[in-house]
C-alpha positions as CSV (number, residue, x, y, z in Angstrom):
1,M,82.4,-168.6,-182.5
2,R,84.6,-170.7,-184.7
3,I,86.9,-167.8,-185.6
4,R,87.4,-167.1,-181.9
5,Q,88.4,-170.7,-181.3
6,K,90.8,-170.6,-184.2
7,Q,92.4,-167.5,-182.8
8,K,92.6,-169.1,-179.3
9,L,94.2,-172.3,-180.7
10,S,96.6,-170.1,-182.7
11,H,97.6,-168.1,-179.6
12,L,98.0,-171.3,-177.6
13,F,100.3,-173.0,-180.1
14,G,102.3,-169.9,-180.8
15,L,102.9,-169.4,-177.1
16,A,103.8,-173.1,-176.8
17,I,106.3,-172.9,-179.7
18,G,107.8,-169.8,-178.2
19,L,108.1,-171.5,-174.7
20,F,109.5,-174.6,-176.3
21,A,112.1,-172.7,-178.3
22,L,113.1,-170.9,-175.1
23,W,113.3,-174.2,-173.2
24,I,115.6,-175.7,-175.9
25,L,117.8,-172.6,-175.9
26,L,118.1,-172.6,-172.1
27,S,118.6,-176.4,-171.6
28,G,120.7,-177.2,-174.5
29,K,119.6,-180.9,-174.3
30,F,118.6,-182.6,-177.6
31,E,117.8,-186.1,-176.4
32,I,114.3,-187.4,-177.1
33,K,113.2,-187.6,-173.5
34,F,114.2,-184.0,-172.7
35,L,112.5,-182.6,-175.9
36,L,109.4,-184.6,-175.0
37,I,109.4,-183.1,-171.5
38,G,110.0,-179.7,-172.8
39,L,107.3,-180.0,-175.4
40,C,104.7,-181.2,-172.9
41,S,105.7,-178.6,-170.3
42,S,105.3,-175.8,-172.9
43,L,101.8,-177.1,-173.9
44,V,100.7,-177.3,-170.3
45,I,102.0,-173.9,-169.3
46,S,100.6,-172.3,-172.5
47,Y,97.2,-173.8,-171.7
48,I,97.3,-172.6,-168.1
49,C,98.6,-169.1,-168.8
50,L,96.6,-168.2,-172.0
51,P,93.6,-166.8,-170.1
52,F,95.9,-164.5,-168.1
53,L,97.4,-163.2,-171.4
54,M,94.1,-162.1,-172.8
55,I,93.2,-158.5,-171.9
56,E,89.8,-156.9,-172.4
57,N,88.9,-153.5,-173.7
58,P,86.6,-152.1,-170.9
59,D,84.4,-150.2,-173.3
60,S,83.9,-152.8,-176.2
61,G,84.5,-156.0,-174.2
62,K,86.7,-157.3,-177.1
63,K,89.6,-159.4,-175.9
64,F,93.2,-159.0,-177.2
65,F,96.2,-161.3,-176.9
66,V,99.0,-159.6,-175.1
67,F,101.6,-160.9,-177.6
68,G,99.4,-160.4,-180.7
69,I,101.7,-158.0,-182.5
70,N,103.5,-157.8,-185.8
71,Y,107.0,-158.7,-184.7
72,L,108.6,-157.3,-187.9
73,K,107.0,-153.9,-187.3
74,L,108.0,-154.2,-183.6
75,F,111.7,-154.6,-184.7
76,S,111.5,-151.4,-186.8
77,Y,109.6,-149.6,-184.1
78,C,112.3,-150.5,-181.5
79,L,115.1,-149.2,-183.9
80,W,113.0,-146.0,-184.4
81,L,112.4,-145.6,-180.7
82,L,116.2,-146.0,-180.0
83,G,116.8,-143.0,-182.4
84,E,114.2,-141.0,-180.6
85,I,115.8,-141.8,-177.3
86,F,119.1,-140.7,-178.5
87,K,117.9,-137.4,-180.0
88,S,115.9,-136.6,-176.9
89,S,119.0,-137.3,-174.8
90,L,120.9,-134.8,-176.8
91,D,118.2,-132.2,-176.2
92,V,118.1,-132.9,-172.5
93,I,121.9,-132.6,-172.3
94,R,121.7,-129.3,-174.3
95,E,119.1,-127.9,-171.8
96,I,121.3,-129.0,-168.8
97,L,124.5,-127.5,-170.2
98,K,122.9,-124.1,-171.0
99,I,124.2,-121.3,-168.9
100,Q,120.8,-119.7,-168.6
101,M,118.0,-122.0,-167.4
102,D,115.4,-121.0,-170.0
103,Y,113.7,-124.2,-170.6
104,E,109.9,-124.2,-170.3
105,P,108.2,-127.3,-169.0
106,S,104.7,-127.9,-169.9
107,I,101.9,-130.5,-169.6
108,V,100.5,-131.4,-173.0
109,Y,97.3,-133.4,-173.9
110,F,96.4,-135.4,-176.9
111,S,93.7,-137.9,-177.7
112,M,94.6,-141.4,-179.2
113,P,91.7,-143.8,-178.3
114,Y,93.3,-147.2,-179.1
115,E,91.0,-150.2,-179.0
116,N,93.8,-152.5,-177.9
117,P,94.8,-151.7,-174.3
118,M,98.3,-152.9,-175.0
119,A,98.7,-150.1,-177.6
120,S,98.0,-147.6,-174.8
121,V,100.5,-149.3,-172.5
122,T,103.2,-149.4,-175.3
123,L,102.7,-145.6,-176.0
124,A,102.8,-144.6,-172.4
125,N,106.0,-146.7,-171.8
126,S,107.6,-145.3,-175.0
127,I,107.0,-141.8,-173.9
128,I,108.5,-142.5,-170.5
129,L,111.6,-144.1,-172.1
130,T,112.2,-140.9,-174.1
131,P,114.1,-138.4,-172.0
132,G,112.4,-135.2,-171.3
133,T,108.9,-136.6,-171.3
134,I,106.9,-138.4,-168.8
135,T,103.4,-140.0,-169.0
136,I,101.4,-138.5,-166.1
137,D,98.1,-140.2,-166.9
138,V,96.1,-142.0,-169.5
139,M,92.4,-141.0,-169.1
140,E,89.1,-142.3,-170.4
141,G,88.7,-141.8,-174.1
142,G,92.5,-142.4,-174.7
143,I,93.5,-138.9,-173.5
144,F,97.1,-138.8,-172.6
145,E,98.5,-136.3,-170.2
146,I,102.3,-135.8,-170.8
147,H,104.9,-133.6,-168.9
148,A,107.4,-132.3,-171.4
149,L,110.7,-130.7,-170.2
150,S,111.1,-128.3,-173.0
151,K,109.1,-126.7,-175.8
152,S,110.6,-128.9,-178.5
153,A,109.6,-132.1,-176.5
154,A,106.0,-130.7,-176.1
155,E,106.0,-130.0,-179.9
156,D,107.2,-133.5,-180.6
157,M,104.4,-135.0,-178.5
158,L,101.8,-132.9,-180.2
159,S,103.0,-133.9,-183.7
160,G,101.5,-137.3,-183.2
161,D,104.5,-139.2,-184.8
162,M,104.9,-141.7,-181.9
163,P,101.2,-142.4,-181.4
164,K,100.6,-143.0,-185.1
165,R,103.6,-145.5,-185.2
166,V,102.2,-147.3,-182.2
167,A,98.8,-147.4,-184.0
168,S,100.5,-149.0,-187.0
169,L,102.3,-151.4,-184.8
170,F,99.1,-152.8,-183.5
171,G,97.0,-152.4,-186.6
172,E,94.8,-149.7,-185.1
173,T,92.9,-147.1,-187.2
174,C,92.1,-144.6,-184.5
175,E,92.7,-140.9,-185.2
176,F,95.4,-138.8,-183.4
177,K,93.9,-135.5,-182.1
178,P,96.2,-132.9,-180.4
179,L,94.6,-130.9,-177.6
180,P,96.7,-127.8,-177.5
181,E,93.9,-125.9,-175.7
182,L,94.5,-127.9,-172.5
183,T,98.3,-127.5,-172.6
184,V,99.7,-125.8,-169.3
185,T,103.2,-124.2,-169.4
186,G,105.4,-123.5,-166.6
187,S,105.1,-119.8,-167.1
188,E,101.3,-120.1,-166.5
189,K,101.9,-121.4,-163.1
190,G,104.7,-118.9,-162.1
191,G,107.4,-121.3,-163.3
192,K,106.2,-124.1,-161.1
193,F,103.7,-126.9,-161.5
194,I,101.3,-127.5,-158.5
């Protein structure tokens, strides 16, 4: 119980400090009365909003703070993701500019059962940000359903690099498992997905 209270206080004061820093940045006022108003406002808003920023894992019932992430790892992950977006953009441009339309869209599946729901959200959104791939669904048990525009995009998804990086970002220890037996290609549906 005491550990949970310490974590709650840590989240509360961390949020208050972040809001106060934002208040100073946006107001530009450094007089004592304005700093006190900003500090009090930040504490009150943090206290009111903290319960809304705690999300629960439906299976285990464990609660996670939405902003409970390693920010240094987040910075390096964002740089890596920008590189992936750039590489995927080039792949999509290459597919578009080909004279013959020989790309093979597919739907791929993999399992990555994160305990923290924010890790699943981060992975799903990272996949959507990468050109040539779209997250269709995240099912129970952490099974991701992904539409990939080309064979190389599908192979990238089944390599597990992105899911493993997200796991590292959130300190998760779950195991990546590709599910190639569930993969559906465009040629299997007569070139069209139903």
